[in-house]
C-alpha positions in Angstrom: 103.8 130.9 83.3 103.0 127.4 82.4 104.0 124.3 84.5 103.4 120.6 83.5 102.9 118.7 86.7 102.1 115.3 85.3 102.2 113.8 81.7 101.7 110.3 80.1 102.4 109.1 76.5 100.6 106.1 75.0 101.4 104.5 71.6 98.9 103.7 68.9 100.6 101.4 66.2 98.0 101.1 63.6 100.4 99.3 61.4 100.5 96.3 63.8 97.1 96.9 65.3 98.6 97.5 68.8 97.6 99.9 71.5 100.5 100.1 73.8 99.5 101.8 77.1 102.1 103.2 79.4 101.9 102.2 83.0 104.2 105.1 84.0 104.2 108.9 83.7 106.9 110.8 81.7 109.9 111.8 83.6 109.5 115.5 83.9 112.6 116.0 85.9 114.4 115.7 82.6 114.6 118.9 80.6 113.8 117.5 77.1 110.5 115.8 77.7 109.4 118.7 80.1 110.2 121.3 77.6 108.5 119.4 74.8 105.3 118.9 76.7 105.3 122.5 78.0 105.6 123.9 74.4 103.0 121.7 73.0 100.5 122.6 75.8 101.3 126.3 75.5 100.7 126.3 71.7 97.4 124.4 72.2 96.2 126.8 75.0 97.1 129.9 72.9 95.7 128.8 69.6 93.0 131.0 68.0 91.9 127.9 66.1 90.4 126.4 69.1 86.6 125.7 69.0 84.9 125.9 72.2 82.7 123.5 74.2 81.4 122.7 77.7 82.1 119.3 79.0 79.1 117.6 80.6 79.8 116.3 84.0 77.5 113.3 83.3 79.5 112.3 80.3 82.2 109.6 80.7 85.0 112.0 80.2 83.4 114.6 82.5 82.9 112.1 85.3 86.4 110.6 85.0 87.8 114.2 85.1 85.9 114.8 88.4 87.2 111.7 89.9 90.8 112.7 88.8 90.4 116.2 90.2 89.3 114.8 93.5 92.4 112.5 93.7 90.4 109.3 93.2 92.5 108.0 90.4 95.9 108.8 88.8 96.8 110.5 85.4 97.9 107.0 84.3 94.5 105.5 84.9 92.6 108.5 83.4 94.9 108.6 80.2 94.4 104.8 79.7 90.6 105.3 79.8 91.0 108.1 77.2 93.4 106.0 75.1 90.9 103.1 74.9 88.0 105.4 73.9 90.1 106.7 71.0 91.7 103.4 69.8 88.6 101.7 68.6 87.6 104.6 66.2 91.2 105.1 65.2 91.6 101.4 64.5 88.6 101.4 62.3 89.5 104.6 60.3 90.6 104.2 56.7 92.6 107.4 56.9 94.3 107.3 60.4 98.0 107.1 60.6 100.3 106.0 63.4 100.3 108.4 66.3 100.9 108.8 70.1 98.5 110.0 72.6 99.9 112.7 75.0 97.9 113.5 78.1 99.2 116.3 80.4 98.0 118.0 83.7 99.4 121.4 83.7 98.9 124.7 85.5 99.0 128.2 83.9 98.8 131.5 85.6 98.3 133.7 82.4 94.9 132.1 81.7 93.5 133.0 85.2 91.5 136.0 83.7 91.2 134.8 80.2 89.5 132.2 78.1 91.2 129.3 76.1 92.9 130.7 73.0 93.6 134.1 74.6 96.7 133.7 76.7 99.7 135.9 76.2 103.1 134.3 75.4 105.2 133.5 78.4 108.8 132.2 79.2 108.9 128.6 80.5 112.5 129.1 81.7 111.4 131.4 84.4 111.3 129.4 87.7 107.8 128.7 89.1 107.3 130.5 92.4 104.5 128.5 94.3 103.6 131.3 96.7 103.3 133.9 94.2 101.5 131.9 91.4 99.1 129.8 93.4 96.4 132.3 93.8 96.1 133.3 90.2 96.8 129.9 88.5 94.3 127.6 86.7 94.6 123.7 86.1 94.2 122.3 82.6 94.2 118.8 81.2 95.6 118.6 77.7 94.8 115.7 75.4 96.8 115.4 72.0 97.2 112.9 69.2 100.7 113.3 67.9 101.3 111.9 64.5 104.3 110.0 63.9 106.3 110.3 60.8 109.4 108.6 59.1 112.5 110.7 59.5 116.0 110.1 57.9 118.9 110.2 60.2 122.7 109.7 59.8 124.4 106.5 61.0 127.9 106.3 61.9 129.7 103.0 61.1 133.0 101.3 61.3 134.0 99.6 58.0 137.4 97.7 58.1 138.7 100.0 60.8 137.8 103.3 59.1 134.8 105.5 59.8 131.8 105.5 57.4 128.5 107.1 57.4 125.2 106.1 56.2 121.5 106.7 56.3 118.7 105.1 58.3 115.1 105.7 59.0 113.3 106.4 62.2 109.5 105.8 62.3 108.8 107.3 65.7 109.6 111.0 64.9 107.0 113.1 66.7 105.8 116.6 65.5 107.7 119.8 66.4 106.0 122.2 68.8 105.7 124.6 66.0 103.6 122.2 63.8 100.0 122.4 63.7 98.1 119.4 65.0 94.9 118.0 63.6 93.4 116.5 66.9 93.8 118.1 70.4 91.7 119.4 73.2 92.5 121.5 76.4 90.0 121.2 79.3 89.9 123.9 82.0 89.5 121.8 85.2 87.9 124.6 87.0 84.9 125.0 84.9 85.2 122.2 82.3 85.3 124.6 79.4 87.0 123.0 76.4 89.2 124.4 73.7 89.3 121.8 70.8 90.7 121.3 67.3 89.3 118.2 65.6 89.5 117.6 61.9 87.3 115.0 60.2 88.4 111.4 59.6 86.7 108.7 57.6 85.0 106.0 59.8 83.3 103.1 58.0 83.0 105.3 54.9 81.4 108.3 56.8 83.2 111.5 58.0 83.4 112.1 61.6 85.1 114.2 64.3 87.2 111.9 66.3 87.6 113.9 69.6 84.2 115.4 69.5 82.3 112.1 69.1 84.6 109.8 71.0 85.2 112.1 74.2 83.1 115.2 74.1 79.9 113.7 72.4 78.8 117.2 71.4 79.4 119.8 68.5 81.8 122.5 69.6 81.2 126.3 68.9 83.2 128.0 66.2 86.8 129.1 67.0 87.7 132.8 67.1 89.6 132.4 63.9 86.5 131.0 62.1 84.3 133.7 63.6 86.7 136.5 62.5 87.1 135.0 59.0 83.3 134.7 58.7 82.3 138.2 59.8 85.0 139.7 57.4 83.8 137.6 54.4 80.2 138.7 55.2 81.2 142.3 55.4 83.0 142.0 52.0 80.0 140.2 50.3 77.5 142.8 51.4 79.8 145.6 50.3 80.1 144.0 46.8 76.4 143.7 46.6 75.8 147.3 47.2 78.7 148.6 45.0 80.9 149.6 47.9 84.7 148.8 47.8 84.8 145.4 49.4 88.6 145.6 50.1 88.1 148.8 52.3 85.1 147.4 54.1 87.0 144.1 54.9 90.1 146.0 56.0 87.9 148.1 58.3 86.5 145.0 59.8 89.9 143.6 60.4 90.9 146.9 61.9 88.0 146.6 64.4 89.2 143.0 65.4 92.7 144.2 66.1 91.6 147.2 68.0 89.2 145.4 70.2 91.9 142.7 70.9 94.5 145.2 71.8 92.0 146.7 74.4 91.5 143.2 75.8 87.8 143.6 74.9 85.4 141.0 73.4 84.9 141.1 69.6 81.2 141.4 68.9 79.9 140.6 65.2 76.9 143.0 65.6 79.1 145.8 66.8 81.5 145.2 64.0 78.7 145.6 61.5 77.5 148.7 63.1 80.9 150.3 63.0 81.9 149.2 59.5 78.6 150.3 58.0 78.1 153.3 60.4 76.8 155.6 57.7 74.9 152.9 55.8 72.1 151.5 58.2 70.6 149.4 55.5 73.9 147.5 55.0 74.3 147.2 58.7 70.9 145.6 58.9 71.8 143.2 56.1 74.9 142.3 57.9 73.3 141.5 61.2 70.8 139.3 59.3 73.7 137.4 57.5 75.5 137.0 60.8 72.4 135.6 62.5 72.0 133.0 59.7 75.5 131.8 60.3 74.6 131.1 63.9 77.8 132.8 65.3 78.4 133.4 68.9 77.4 136.7 70.3 81.2 137.5 71.1 84.5 135.9 71.0 87.8 136.9 72.8 91.0 137.0 71.1 94.6 137.8 72.3 96.4 140.7 70.7 99.1 138.7 69.1 96.7 136.3 67.5 94.5 139.1 66.3 97.5 140.8 64.6 98.2 137.6 62.8 94.7 137.2 61.6 93.7 140.8 60.8 96.6 143.3 61.2 96.9 143.6 57.3 94.6 143.0 54.3 95.9 141.4 51.0 94.2 141.9 47.6 95.0 140.5 44.2 93.9 142.2 40.9 92.8 140.2 37.8 96.1 141.4 36.2 98.1 139.5 38.9 99.1 142.4 41.1 99.3 141.6 44.8 98.8 144.4 47.3 99.1 144.1 51.1 98.4 147.1 53.3 97.8 147.6 57.0 94.1 147.2 57.8 94.1 150.6 59.7 94.9 152.4 56.4 91.6 151.5 54.9 89.8 154.5 56.3 92.6 157.0 55.7 92.8 158.3 52.2 96.2 159.7 53.0 97.5 156.1 52.4 95.4 154.3 50.0 92.4 155.2 47.8 90.0 153.1 45.8 87.9 154.6 43.0 86.0 153.4 40.0 86.6 154.9 36.5 84.0 155.4 33.7 84.7 152.0 32.2 83.9 150.3 35.5 87.6 149.4 36.3 89.0 150.0 39.7 91.7 152.6 40.4 94.0 152.1 43.3 96.1 155.1 44.6 98.9 154.5 47.0 100.3 157.5 48.6 104.0 157.1 49.5 107.2 159.1 49.7 109.4 156.1 49.1 109.3 152.5 47.7 111.6 149.9 48.8 112.3 147.0 46.5 112.3 143.6 48.1 
């Protein structure tokens, strides 16, 4: 259950060079703004793309957050300070586009025993019960840059007493809650852990991470998605080097990921290698060394629905242009699919099925 308590929206108009700071919070008693902010914050909290970091209490943002948590300043004051920190690098960037800054203080019960990026889906239409939810809720601060785009809308007119329609443009269209954002961060107010997505922008001719450098002033750890993609790729590379079927090894690695996520257990790269190369200790050793070179975290957490999207199936493409997608769990069961090498060095793929459906 997610409840937005306060939210503020500021406008960055890069075309005119204006930073328009709101002096009031959004009216969350209205359904439309409340629903929009809830959906945006839920998506950010759930995302497996979130890199992780720890906010230093001695940093500007860390100290401001502490003051806000203690009730020494309002969200309007805090969000205005954040807006000023972001406005200067945005104004100087060669690639930045017009955007709005959304800052929200929200409470979430489903993350009470989970880390950012692992929350299960919930229904925001269910009424919030303060007595039942208070003990298992956690408080977060969400900071998002919402890119504005031009949208075409119909326009109704009256011409000589008859109805007419036309087209007009709206330059203030905000992204849909389903759209991926390039810059946002969610801060756990209890422990100052941060989930962040932050793509590079050009600043004075040099690439930089906007939120990381302007607010966090640190380099976040890799996201669960990046960790999973990296360990699966490493497993496939090592399998190819030793003449093993890379497709099956990578599918086995993905199956480990989904299995651990379904058990609500941590995904450990070292354990993944030991399981995938259980009967090949030399390959397991090479895998462990390669993972160490990548400086990956010892473990990551991933919710089951996100793990299914990332690793439930494996897709391959042959040099003849044939695409095959199969469940990762089938890789270790020759009753479903088999890979073999013929005398000429070609790869033979055998699919065991009782029926084929054309799509």
